[in-house]
N, C-alpha and C positions, 0 to 999 in steps of 0.2 A: 612523581610521573614532571608535574610542572617544573620541580629543580632540576631535573634531570635535562628537561627541555631546552631550559634558561643556560645552564651549566653549557650544553653543547653548542649553542649559540654564541655565550660571551665566553667563552674560557680564562680570561683573563678578570673576569669579573665573579668569582662563584657565593656563593650563598646556599644556604642550609634550610631557611627560613621559608616554610611553602607560602603562607598569607604574604609575604614580602616579594616573591617568586613570582606567585599569580598576577600580583598588581603589576609587575616589570613587565611581562610577557602581553599585558594586556596594552601599558603601553606601546608598546614594541610592535607589535600586531595589530593593535586595533579593537580584536575580537574583543569583546566584554559578553558575559553570559547574565540572563536575564532569568531572576530564582522567583517563581512562582508558590504561594501555598496549596496545600494539596489536602484532600480528607484525610481523616485521622487512618477510616475504612480503603483509604483509597478507591472511593466513589467516584470521586471527577479531580477535576484540578482546576481551580480558581480564576486560571486565564481567561477561563469560558462563563465566569460567576463573578466577575471581579467587586459589583456590590453585595453579596451573598455575607450574610453574618453564620451562615448556617448549612450542612452538607443537602442540595436539595433531594438528594436520594435517603439519606438514612436519617439526616437531621440531627448529627452531631456537631455542635460550636467549631466553628470555623478555628479559635485559637485555642490553646493550653488555657489554664486558668493565670498561669502566669505572662498571658498576653505571645506569648511565643506560637508559631506554625509545630502542626504535630508532625510535618512533613513536608519537603518540598522535592519541586520539578524545577530541574535546572535547562534552561533553553538557549542554546547558543543562536545567534542570529546568522544566515547564511549570505547576508549580502554584501559582508564586506568582505567574505572568501571569493564569493564568484568576483569581485573586485580587483582580488589580490591575485586570482587565476588570468583573470583578461590583462593583467600588467604585465604577464612573465610570456615571453617571446614564444616559447614555444608551447606554451601552452595553448595561446592565443589561435596559433598559426591551426593546430588541431583542433581548436573549436572548428574556427571557418571552412577548413578544408574538407573533412572528412562527409557531415551533408550533404555538401556541396557536390563533391566528389562522386558520390552515390546518387545525386538527383542528376548527374550531366549522364551519366552513364548507365540511368534503368532502360530495363526492359519490362514490356509487358506479358504480368505471368508470372514473373521471377521476385520472389521476395528474400533479400538479402538482410535485410537488417528493418527496423522499426520505421526506417524513416522512408521506406519504400511501400510500406504499409496503408490500409482503407484509413484508418484513423487520422496519418499526416495529410494525406490527402484531402480527407474532408476539411483538416483545420486550414491548409491551405487555400482552399473553394472560400472558405468563408471572410477570409483574408488576414485571420488569426498568427499564423507561424509562415516566417516569411525565411528562406533557408538562403536568400540572397544579401539578407542583411545580418545574417550572423546570428539570429534567435537562439537562443539555448534549451533545451529540453530534457527535462528528468524525469527518473522513475523513483517512484517513492515505498519503500519497506519497511515492515516489522514485522517481527512474530517474538511469539512467549519464547523466552531463553532460560531453559532447566540450568539453577546454578550448583545443586546438589545430588548427588545423586539417588537420598532418600528424601521421602519429603517432596512435598511442591514451593517451591520457592525461586518464580520466574519473575526477570524484567524484560522491559521492551526494548530494545532496542529503534532508535528511527533512523533509517538511512536517506542520502539520497544520492543517486546512481547518475551521472552524467554521460548520458546518450551522445554528446557530440564527441565523447572519446569515443577510437577503432574497440570493437568490444573485448581484443587482445588485452586493453590497457584500461577499461571503465571498472571493471572491477578488481583492480588493484587497491592494497589499503590506504597509498598514499593519494588515491584517484578519490576514494569516497569523503564522501560529506556525511559525516556524524552530527546530528542537530541535537540528541538529548537521548534521554534513557527513561522510560516511565519506573520508576522504582516498585518494587516486589514489598511482601509477597504475594497479593494477589493481583487477581488479574483488575484494569479497570474497567467499570459499572459504564461510565460514559467517555468513551475513548475521544468523542469530537472536539470533549471540552482541554484534553493535553493536546491536540492537533492546531486550537486556537492560533496560537503565535505563527505555525508555521504557514497557514490560509490566508490569515490578514498580510502575513509578508509577502507572499507569492503572489495578493491582490496591487502590491505595488508594483513589485517585479512583470507583472503580463501589462501593467501599464507602460512602462519602461524607466529606468535607471541610468544615470551618468557616470559612464564609465571610462576610461582611459583604455585604449585598445592599442597595444603594442605592436601589431602587424601596422596597423594605418599610420602610428605612431601622432593619434589623435584624440582627443573627447568627440566620444559617439553614446545614443540612445541604445540600450539594451535591452531586449525582450527576452524573461526567463518564464519559462512554461512546467508544469506537472504534467507529465502526458500519462504514463500508466501510474497506476498503484496495485502493489502486489504484496502477495504473504500466503500462508498456506489456508484450508478454505476455509476456515473458522473465523483469521484473521481477515481473511478477504471479504464475509459476510458481516462482518463486526464494521468494518471499514464503508463497506456500500450503504449498511442500513437496513441489510436483509434479515429476516428469522429464520431463517435453515431450514434442519428439520423436523422443526416445532409447526410449519405451514403446509397447506397441499400445494402450495407452488414454489418448492425450496430452492429449484436451478436458477442459480444466477442471470441463467441467459437464454432460457426459454421457457414460457409458458405450458409448457406441460404440466398435468394435473400429476400427484403422488397418490399412491395405492399402496394400504399398509396392510401388510400381513408378515407381523413380529418386527420387521423393519420397514420404513416408508422408500418406496423406490417408485422410479418413476419411468415406464413401460412403454413402448413405441405404439404398441397396440395393444386392444382390450384383452387381460388374462382371459383364458378358459374359463378358469373356476372366478370366475368375476361377480357370480353371485353369492360364494364363499369369504370373499376376500373384500378392502377398504373402497370399493370403488365408488367415484364418486359419481350418483344416477344422473345427476343435472349434465354432465358432460355428453354421456349418451357412447354410442361405441367408439371407439376409433381407430386410427391407423397410420402411423404418420411414417412419413418419410425421412430415415436421417439427415439427408441432405436440402430439406423442406420443411424444418422445426418451424413453428410459431414464435420468431424469435423475440425478446423484448428490443424494446426502443428507449432512446433517452428522452424522446417528446413526453412515451405514455407513462415511463417511471417518473420522472418531474412530477406529472400532474397526477398520480397518483400517490409518491409521496407529502405530495404540499395538500392530496384531500386528508391523508391520515394525520396530519399535523393540526390542520383544522378542526377536523369532527372524532381524531382519535377513537374511529370503530376498529373495533377487535377485531370484529369478523371479518370485515374486510382486509383486515392485516393478514390472518391467517389465509384467507382467498387467494390473495394477490401475492402472498411472501415477502411484503415490504414491513421493517418494523419502525423504518423514521426514516427524515429527509438528513442524509449524508451532508454533512460539514464540507466535501470537497462539490457538492453542486453550489458551492457559491465561485466556482472558477471556472471560468470559460473554455480554457482548454480541456476539461474533462468531458467525458462522452459515455455516457451509461449503457449499455454495461461493457463498451470497447476498452475504455480505460483501465477494466477491472480484468485483467488476463490472466490465465495460471502460469505460475513462471518455469522456465525448462525444468528445474528441478522437480518438483513434483508433478509437473505434465508424463514427463518419461521416466523418470530415476527411483522416484522415492514415492510416490502414491498411485496415481492412476494407471497407466500399464502394469503394473505387478497385481494392483486388483483387479483390475479387466482381465488379467491371463487366469487369476484364481476364480473369478466369475464362469468367463466361460468351460473352466473343467467343471464347473457346480463344487469348488473347495471355496466359498468365499468365506460361508460362518468359521469362526475359531473350531466345531466340533468336526468339520469336513478338513480341517488344517492337517489334524493329526496324520490322515491318508495321506499326504503330501510325500513325496519323494524328490530327492535333488535341490542342489542350492539355487538361489533366485538369480546367477550369474548363468549358469544353465538352461533356466527353465526359458531367462530371457534370451538366449541365441535361438534355440528352439521357436519364440515367437517372432524372430526377426527371418529367420527363415521360412515361416509360414505364411 
């Protein structure tokens, strides 16, 4: 890949040695990767434990007997790539214009993009985000990608999407910023340790870096923020530091207690057979309105997470649903749980709506699905009509 890119840029100076090509590309672009050791069992990345001699989870020595790491994780810093984007007139113009046009034409009650939403309003109110000075907002996404049809061998691409581009352009391959891939075959035990370089870099970007702005034809201070962190439900729970289905309060967004009846679920009202299923007696009878749920807040989430870090209270973890303090809590732009939204693919097309339709028909569990008829596209049409 490196050789093909270099030969495309320099048709008169061809090379076939990958190492030489990589060094030449680093010199041309100014982009260099940073390599970190990772645990033999892929538990942690030592970017989060720079002075550790052994894995803090499995206690495996950091290095092999020959002194080499068991495996490595390559991180591609994003600061220089942001500078390259801002020095390009076409990109710099889009980065300025799109959020500003939305702000100028916004109407109460109409949500067109994230810039119209409650999260950005809150960050503007706290004077962190300023569309007039050309701040950048990013969506961070990751998920396990299975490489082979048999067995489980997955890698985790780490991607940033630029919200300053219009929706029709921001997800195009050339506009995505891929800054690393967590290697497989196993899932990382400590996701925070792999994200340490990203968080440290965004702490600097939040304060501001000096860039050449092609639109202004001058140097200026640019601020950049991660606004939203996304993925499927397991990935989102891991990134938020939530326990998920192993807790009584496994919803990432509200504090409704779960009821265990073969599976743990969160009903809005007390089940009629509450004396036969696992209803927490301390909660008492309940009847929640879907539009008035007891929602989690950023302040309470952080207080609970800090309490768990200090006390290691396992019972409190199970009751409140928080496993650990997310590394994203170090960023000023992150608001729990607003910043951890369900992406549109999982919300509408691949997960929630599909499962809710099965649930409403009493066909949610595997044994019941054998009775279903019709394709998913047909069921989705019926759902939209109803």
